[in-house]
C-alpha positions in Angstrom: -3.7 -21.4 -9.2 -1.7 -18.9 -9.6 0.0 -17.6 -6.2 1.5 -14.1 -5.3 5.1 -15.2 -6.5 3.8 -15.7 -10.0 1.7 -12.2 -10.2 4.7 -10.5 -8.8 6.6 -12.0 -11.9 4.1 -11.2 -14.4 3.3 -7.5 -12.9 6.8 -7.1 -14.0 6.7 -8.6 -17.2 3.4 -6.5 -17.5 4.5 -3.2 -16.1 1.9 -3.2 -14.0 1.1 -2.9 -9.9 -1.0 -5.3 -7.9 -3.6 -3.3 -5.6 -3.9 -4.6 -2.1 -7.1 -3.1 -0.7 -7.9 -3.5 2.6 -11.1 -1.9 5.1 -10.8 -3.7 7.8 -7.4 -4.7 9.4 -8.3 -8.3 9.5 -5.1 -10.3 9.2 -4.0 -13.2 10.6 -0.3 -12.4 10.9 0.2 -8.9 11.3 3.8 -8.8 11.6 7.5 -10.4 12.9 8.5 -7.7 15.1 12.4 -8.0 15.1 15.8 -6.6 14.4 18.7 -7.5 13.5 19.6 -11.3 13.5 16.2 -11.9 15.3 14.7 -10.6 11.9 16.7 -12.9 9.9 15.7 -15.8 12.2 12.3 -15.2 12.2 12.4 -15.0 8.0 14.2 -18.4 8.0 11.5 -20.3 10.7 8.8 -18.8 8.4 10.8 -20.3 5.2 11.2 -24.0 7.3 7.4 -23.7 7.8 6.5 -23.0 4.1 8.8 -22.3 1.7 6.5 -21.0 -0.9 6.1 -18.2 1.7 6.9 -14.7 0.6 7.9 -12.2 3.4 7.7 -8.6 3.4 9.9 -6.0 5.4 9.3 -2.3 5.7 11.9 0.1 6.0 12.0 3.7 7.0 9.6 5.7 8.3 5.9 6.4 6.9 3.9 7.2 9.9 1.4 5.1 11.5 -2.4 4.9 11.1 -5.1 4.5 8.5 -6.8 7.5 9.4 -7.3 11.3 8.8 -4.5 13.4 9.8 -4.6 16.8 10.7 -0.8 17.6 9.8 1.7 15.5 7.7 4.6 14.2 10.2 7.9 15.0 9.0 9.1 11.9 7.5 11.8 13.8 5.6 14.7 12.0 7.9 13.0 8.7 7.4 13.2 8.0 3.7 14.9 4.9 2.8 18.3 5.0 0.8 19.5 2.6 -2.0 22.4 1.3 0.3 19.6 1.0 3.3 17.5 -1.2 0.9 20.2 -3.2 -0.5 21.7 -4.2 3.3 18.3 -4.8 4.7 17.4 -7.3 2.0 20.4 -9.4 1.8 21.0 -9.3 5.6 17.3 -10.6 6.3 16.2 -12.5 3.5 12.9 -10.8 3.0 11.3 -11.5 -0.5 9.3 -8.0 -0.7 10.6 -4.7 0.2 8.5 -1.9 1.6 10.3 1.5 1.6 9.8 4.8 2.4 9.8 7.0 -0.7 7.8 10.3 0.4 4.2 7.7 1.2 2.6 7.9 4.3 0.2 6.0 6.3 -3.6 7.4 6.5 -4.3 10.8 4.7 -4.8 14.5 5.0 -8.0 16.6 5.7 -6.4 18.4 2.6 -6.2 15.4 0.8 -10.2 14.0 1.3 -11.3 17.4 0.3 -9.2 17.0 -3.0 -6.8 20.1 -2.2 -3.5 18.1 -2.1 -1.9 14.7 -2.8 0.8 12.8 -2.1 4.0 13.2 -4.2 6.4 10.4 -4.5 10.3 10.4 -5.1 10.4 8.7 -7.9 14.2 8.6 -9.0 14.9 7.0 -5.2 12.3 4.2 -6.2 14.2 3.8 -9.4 17.6 3.5 -7.3 16.2 1.5 -4.6 14.4 -0.9 -7.1 18.2 -1.3 -9.0 20.0 -1.7 -5.8 17.5 -4.1 -3.5 16.5 -6.2 -6.9 13.5 -7.9 -5.2 9.4 -6.7 -5.8 8.9 -3.6 -3.9 5.7 -2.4 -2.2 4.4 0.9 -1.8 2.5 1.4 1.4 0.4 4.3 2.4 -1.2 4.8 -1.1 -4.3 6.2 -0.5 -4.1 10.0 -1.6 -1.4 9.9 -3.8 -1.1 11.9 -7.5 -2.3 9.6 -10.1 0.6 10.8 -12.1 2.9 9.9 -9.2 1.1 6.5 -9.3 2.0 5.7 -12.7 6.1 7.0 -12.7 6.3 4.6 -9.4 5.1 1.8 -10.8 7.3 2.3 -13.9 10.1 3.0 -11.4 9.6 -0.6 -10.0 6.6 -0.4 -7.5 4.8 -3.8 -8.2 2.2 -3.7 -4.9 0.1 -0.7 -4.1 -1.3 -0.5 -0.6 -4.4 1.6 -0.6 -6.5 1.4 2.6 -7.7 4.8 4.1 -8.9 5.6 0.5 -11.7 2.7 1.0 -12.6 3.8 4.2 -13.4 7.5 3.3 -15.5 6.2 0.5 -17.6 3.7 2.8 -18.1 7.0 5.0 -19.2 9.1 2.1 -21.3 6.3 0.7 -23.3 5.8 4.0 -23.7 9.0 4.6 -25.1 9.4 0.8 -27.1 6.3 1.9 -28.7 8.0 4.8 -29.1 11.4 3.3 -31.4 9.9 0.7 -33.4 7.5 2.5 -33.5 9.7 6.3 -36.7 7.4 7.2 -34.9 4.1 6.8 -33.4 1.8 9.5 -33.0 -1.4 7.6 -28.8 -1.5 7.6 -29.5 -3.9 4.4 -31.2 -1.0 2.3 -28.7 1.4 3.2 -25.0 -0.5 3.1 -25.5 -0.9 -0.6 -24.7 2.9 -1.4 -21.4 2.3 1.1 -20.4 -1.0 -0.7 -20.8 0.8 -4.1 -19.1 3.5 -3.2 -16.0 1.6 -2.0 -16.2 -0.5 -5.7 -15.9 2.5 -7.7 -12.6 3.8 -5.5 -11.0 0.2 -6.0 -12.0 0.0 -10.1 -10.7 3.6 -10.2 -7.3 2.4 -8.6 -7.1 -1.1 -10.5 -7.5 0.4 -14.2 -4.7 2.9 -12.8 -2.3 0.3 -11.6 -2.9 -1.5 -14.7 -1.9 1.2 -17.3 -5.4 2.5 -17.1 -6.1 -0.7 -19.6 
């Protein structure tokens, strides 16, 4: 069975990205909350437990909450610089880096309505990739401009997290099921609308992440 390390190496060769989809926050190891030497020690401890473990570290400010926001937070001061990325990777030993490059957790109401999209700093991504020399993850990928995602992958993004888009799709699918069957009360007869709606978004994103193949 191929592991994530193999998949990452293949994504680099093929110029594609791995989709990370999450509707419910079911995570066994949520995070290692530490800084400086403590973070390095935490990474070393995990590697001691299992040398095959890949540790991802996030640096920069991309907001909080996979939900719908009224206003966009000012994240301009929290963008990751190439120098910060390089120093972070070298000092902590993380295998994968999640930088702040114009992305943010959650979506704005205007994004849900299709009026606006997130825009990424493509040049910054390329510079961080060159400096850090590790696989890169894009957190907060929901609501991002399609062309920006394609350019981000070409610039060095290997994994893209999509969460809020799936939650919105689930909600819309459920509303569709209730609207089409207003008198239905059996969950398994309504939920397929939500499931199909989520599948549609996931298929669309996977196609984009794989160069529309």
